[in-house]
N, C-alpha and C positions, 0 to 999 in steps of 0.2 A: 154668173160670171162676175168677177170683180172688176170694178172700174179702175182706170189708171190711177186715180187719186187713192183708192183703197190699196192698190198694189204698192204705191209709193209710201203710204203710211206703214204698211207691213214691212217693207224693205227698211225703212227708217228704224222701226222697232227692232228688227233683226240686227242692224248695225249696232244699236245701243246694247243689245244683249251680248253681242260678241265682245264689246268693250268691257262689260261687266265680268264676263267669263275670263277674259284675258287677265284682268286685275286679280280675280280670285285665284287663278292659276299661278300668277306671279307670286302672290302672297304665300300660297301653299308651297311652292318651290323654295322660297326663301326660308320657310320654317324647316323644310327638310334639309337644306344646306346647313342651317344652324345646328340642327340636331345631329347631323352626321359628320360635322367637321371634326378633324382629328384632335384639335386643341380645345374645341367646344368653349371658346372664350365668351360666347354670347349666351351661355346657359349658366344660371347660378347654381349654388350648391344643392338646391332642391330639384334640379332638372327642370326648372320653369324657364320658359322663353323670356328673354328680355326684349323690350320694345326695339323696333328697327324702323329705319326710314322706308317709306313707300315711294316707289318710282312714280312721280306725279305725271310723267309723260304718258303713262299707260292708262291713267284715270280718265 
């Protein structure tokens, strides 16, 4: 059986992993929005993504 301290450490790690996953998801969604936008103003002539701002609140 895990001790309370072990359980809290695992919970803390889980919360950290959730934050990492949310950030990765947000970045992936932003790339999809850019690539599927009708005017595609954020994609250059070679269909390469241009840099974009990351929402620091999710980091």
